[in-house]
N, C-alpha and C positions, 0 to 999 in steps of 0.2 A: 369161443362161442359157448354159451351156457347150454347145458342140456337139462331140461326140466321134464320129468316124467311123473305123471300123477297116477298112483295106484291106490284106490280107495277100497277097503274091504266092504263087503256087502253088509256085514254086521258092525256097527260102530264100536269103537274101543271102549266106550263107557260101560262100566259094569252094570249100570242101571238100565241100559237098553236091553242087555242080556237078561236082566232081572225081569223086565216087563214081559219079554217073550216067554220066559220060563214059567212065571207064575200064571200066565194066561192058560196054561195047560194043567196046572195043578195049584189051585188057589189055596190049598190047605197048608202049603209049606212056604216058608220065607227063605230066600237065598241071598247070600252076599257073594259078590265077585270081586276079588282083589286084583286091581289092574297091575299091581307090582308082581304078585305071585302068578298072575295069569291063570288062575284056577277057580273053579266053581265048587262051592261046598255048602251043604245045608248048615244053617246057623240059627238054631232055634233061640239062641240067647238074645237075638235082636228083636224078638217079638215084644210088643207092648200091649198094654191093656186097653180095652174099649170101654171100661167102666170108670166113671169119673167120681172120685170121692166128693163128699159134701163140703169138706173144708180141708185146709192145710195151713202150715206155718209159712212156707215159702212156695210161691208158684213161679216156675221158670217157664217163660214162653220161648220155645226154641230148644230142640234137643240135638243141635249140632255141636261143634267144637266148644264154643264158649258156654253154652247151656249145660252140656254134659260135664264139662270140667267144673263148672260152678256146683252142680249137683254132687259130683264126686267129693269135692273139698268140704262142702257143707255137711254131708253125711259122714265123711271120715272124721271130722272134728266133733260134731255134735251127736252122732249116733242116733239112737232111738228118741233122744230128747227133741229132735226136730223132724217134723213131717214135711217132706219135700215132694212136690209133684211137678213133673215136666210135661208140657204140652208140645207135641210135635205134629204138624200137619202133613209133613212129607215122610211118612213112616218108612218108606223104602229109600229115602234120601236120594231120590231121582234127580232133584234139582238143587240139592244142598251144596253150599259153597265148600264146606270142609273136604269131602271126599273127592271133589272134582278139581281140587287145587293141585299144584305141582309139588307141594310138600317141601318147600325150601326152609332151611334154617341158616340164619346169618346174623352177625352183629354189625354189619356195615350199614348203619343208620347215622343220621346227624342228631337226632333227638335222644338225649340221654336215657329217658325212660324206656324207649324202644330198645336201646342197646341192653339195658339192664334186664328187661323182660326176656329178650332172646338169649342172654347169658344164662338166665335161670332155666329157660327151655332146654338148653344144652345140658345143664346139670340134671334136670328132670329125666331127660332121655337116657343119660348114662346109667341111671338106677331105675328105669321105667318098670322093671319087673317087681321092684320093691313096692311100687305104688299100684300098678295095674295087673299084677300077676303074669300070666302067660301071654304077654303082649310082645310080639316081635315087630319092631318098626322098620327093620331092614335099612338102618341108617347108613348112608354112603358119605363118609367124611372127606369129600373131595374139595370142599371149600367153595368160595365165590371169588370171581375175578371181575371187578367193576372197572371199566375203561372210561377215561375222560379225555375229551379234546382240550385244546388250549383254553377254551372258555370255561371249562369245568374243572380245570386242574387245581385251582386255588381252593375250591369247595371240597374237592376230594382230599386234599392234604389236611384241611381243617377237620373233616369228618374222621379221617384216620387217626388224627391226634386225640380227638375226643374218645374214640373207641378204645385206644390203647390206655388212656387214663382210667377208663372204667373196667379194664381187665381183659379186653379182647386182644387177640394175637393176630396181627396182620403186618404186611410189608408193602411199602410203596415202591413200584418198579418203573424204571425208565423204559422207553421203547427198546433199547438195546438189551436190557435184562429180560424184558418180556419175550423177546425173540430167542434169547438163550434158553429160557426155561420152557417156553412153549413154541417149538420150532414151526408149528403149523400156522401161527398167527401172522397176519399182515398188519403191521403197525401204522400204516398210512392213516393220518388223521388222529392218531392217538398220542397224547402228550404224557400221560401217566396211567398206571393201573394199580389198583389196590387188591392184593391177594390175601384172603383169609387163611391163616395157617392152621388154626385149630377151631373146633366146635362149630364148623360150618359144613353144609352139605345138603342132603335131602333125605327124605324118609317117606314111609307109606302113611298118608293121612287117614285112610280108611281104617288101618289098624289102630291108630291113635284114637280115632273117634269111637270105635267099638270097645277099646280098652277103657276109656272113660265111662262110656254108657254101661257096659256090663258090670264094671266094678261099682259104679254108683248104685245100680240096681241090687247088687249083692249086699250093699250097705243099707238097703231099704228104700232107696228113691223109687217113686212110682211114675213110670212113663205111661202117658195116655195118648193114643192116636186121635187127633182132633185139631180144630182150628179155633182160636179165640176170635169171636165176632163182635163182642160187646163188653164193656166194663160197667160196673156199678160203683157208686160213690156214697160216702157218708160224711156228714159235717162233724168235726171234732174241734176242741178248743184251739188246737194248733193250726186249724184250717181244714179244708176239704181233703179227704184221703180216699184212696182207692180201696174198695171193700171186696168186690167179687168180680169174677169173669164169667161170661157166658160162652160156652164151648160147643161148637158144632161137631158132633162125633161122626165117625165114618159111616154110620147108618143113617145119617141125616138128622138125627135127633139132637135137640139143643138142651143142654143142662148147665147149671151154674155151680160154681165152686167159690166159697169164701176163702179169703187168705189174709194173713197179717202183713206179708211183704211180697212184692212182685219184682221179677227180674225180666227185662226185655233183652233177650239174646237171640232174636229171630233172624239174624243174618241179613240178607238182602231185603227181607220183608219187614225189617224193624221200623222203618219209617211209617209203614201202613199201620203197624200195631200202635205206634205213637199217636197217630191220628185218632184211633179208637179211644185213646186215653185223653183226647182233647188237646194234645200238643200241636200248636199251630192254629188252633181253632178258637182260642179264647183271648183274654186280655191279660196284660201284665206278663208274668212269667209263662203263662199258657199261650202267649202269642208266638212263642218260638217253637217251630217244628223240630222234630228229630230228623236231621238232614241226611238220611240214609236211604239209598235207593239201589236197585240192581243195575249193574253194568256188565254186559256180556263180554267175555274174553275167550279167545280161541287158543287151543294148544294143538300143535301139529307134531306128529312123529314121522321122521323120515329115515331112510337108509342111505348110508354112504360107504362105499367100498373103495374110494379113491386113495391114491398114494398120499402119505403124510397126513392122514385124517387124524383128528384129535383122539388120543388114546383113552384107555379105561380110567385113568386118574385125572382126566380133564375136569377142571372146576366148572361150576355153572358160570358162564361168561356172559356179561351184559355189555353190549356195545354202547357208545355214547348216545345213540339215538333211542336206546331202550330195548332194542332187540336182544333176546337172550336165547341161549341154547345150552344143553348139557347132554351127557350120555344117558341112554335109557336102556338099561340092561347090559349084558356082556357081549352082545352081538355087535352088529354095525349100526345100531339104531341110536338116534338122537331125538330129543324133543325140543321144541322151540315155541316162541310166541312173542307178542309185543302188544302193549296197550295202544289203541288208536288215538289219533288226535281228538280232542274234546268236541270238535265240530263234526266228527265223523263216527260218532258212537252208533254201533249196530242196534237193531231192534231187540228188545228183551221179551218179545212175545213168544219166543221159542228158544231152543238150544241148537238150532241148525248152525252148521259151520260154513263160513264163507271162505272158499278156497282161493278166490281172487285176491283176498287180503294177503294170503301167503305169497302168491306169485308176484304181486305188484309191490308189496310193502316190505315183506320180511325176507324173502329169498334173495333179492339183490344185495341186502346187507350181509347175509350169511356168505354169499359167494364172494363178496368183496373182502370180508374179514378172514375167510378160510378158503384157500384155493380149491381144496378137495371138495368143497360144497358146491362147486360149479356143476356137478353131476350128481343128482340125488333122486330118490323116489319117495313120494309120500306113502307111508304104510297105513296110517290111521290118524284119527284126530278126535277131539271132543271140544265141547264148549262148557263153560261154567259161569257163574255169576260172582262178581265182586260185591261185597256189601260196602258200597261206595259212599263215603262221607263227602257230600258236595261242599261242605264248609271249608275243610282244609285237608281232606284225604288222610286224616289220622284217627286213631281209635277214640271212642267216647266211652268212658268208664266211670261209674260213680253214682251217687244218689242224685235224684232229680231235685232241683231247688224248690219246687212247689209241692209236689207229692213226696212227703218225707218217707213214705214206705215203698217208693218206686226206685229201682236200681237199673242201670243201663250198662250193657256190655256189647258194643257193636261198632260198626263203621271203620274197621281197620284197613279197608280199601286194598286188600290183596296181600297184606303181610301178616295177617292175624293167626294163621294156623300154627306157626312156630311159637306164638305167645299164648296159646290156650292154657298151658299149665299155670303161667303167671296170672293171667286174667281171672281164671276160675278161683285161684287162691285169693286174689285181691277182693273179689266179690264176697267170698266167705268171710274175709276179715271185716269188711264194712258191715255185714249183717250180724256177725257174731261178736265182734269187738267194738264196732262203732267207728272204726278208723283203719287206715292202712297201717299195718304193722311190719311189713317187709319192705317192699318197694313203694315209695310215695308217688302215687299216680294222680295226685290232686290236680295237676295242670291239665290232665286229660279229661277233666270233668265237664259237665254240661254248662257250667258257669262261663267257660270261654266263649260259648255260642251266645249267651245272654250279653256278655260284655264285648262281643265282636272283636275277639282277640284270637285270630286263627294261628295255629302252630303247625305249619306244614313242614314236611321233611325237605331238606335241601340236597339236590343232586342225588335223589334216591328214586329208584324205579320200582 
């Protein structure tokens, strides 16, 4: 008989709920709360400006992972020769996808470009202090373990082969080998498992975001608190181009800024920004919308003190049905989650957590796969938004085919945090060099949407 006890803290785990209650008593200070370190500290470095310059060379809409990485790479390469302004409407990152993610790093994809970007992410993390200074990611190199049923075994083998060919290190395990290495696992319904041996695990996404943002600002990037509410255009010989953005500042005032180039890196709100630019509202190339919208995902943290519970070196384990879990800290805590069926997507009007989804959909899988998980306690939880690409659930990166001065970096649908170093670098290459010079990400461009050629991942959660 399963024993399910719900214990929910009165204060949500999200650092941003704490932020809101703290800043309500002292609005003159900004605070960041690291959910990994579980400590509150004054961080004046995250303060942004409320003054909007009249013009800039590159305007980046969105100061999350992709936006801040793009700002970092642009300023690192071009220095004072390039004026970069970043607009972020959620200056405390209360609803931003980056810091509310689980912070996974893996190369277990089917799409070569995603494997390459994640390999570079691992390389970047190894020398992160050379790039971002005093940035501690608290990386846990425990790997990923992706399980496949009979129906998914062929795809898993094919994916593992592609990953190895590109330089990833993994091993495919039979049920017998899985049981030998991971004594806690019930292999019923499992045909094969792929275990990442190197450069996989998880890290603190808040630390990475602040590292990119603070270093970009040290290099001269200007962050402004506000929301882009309108664009202005001008006719040029090569066609209509974007010229300026109207920004609503935190005091309610609207001001405009002229720019030479613009980057949409607004996470889950990118589709709305695209609409402001006329994407999906016009004819020809402008008839195609930027297919990115928010999708709410829940993360639950539970305690298990049962016998034969997964140990400290346990990899992030993904069941054939998409349910995942991993250790959370060095106590008896674990975190877990799963994407719902597409017909059961939760409302995105808020970030409230649905505990019935855990009890009815996630916990039965956990208890089946790990006997020790038959008796657990929910300790905390949070919700965050995927920047979900409704076209093929893969990233969109590159220059827009109509607006030659518009660049896009969004829609990675839950696996983008590990690829922020590569994506920001790629955007800087397109803007400064006119082409990709490291990883060729051409196939992830907007053209595939125009040509109706989706490129979804295969057997990837």
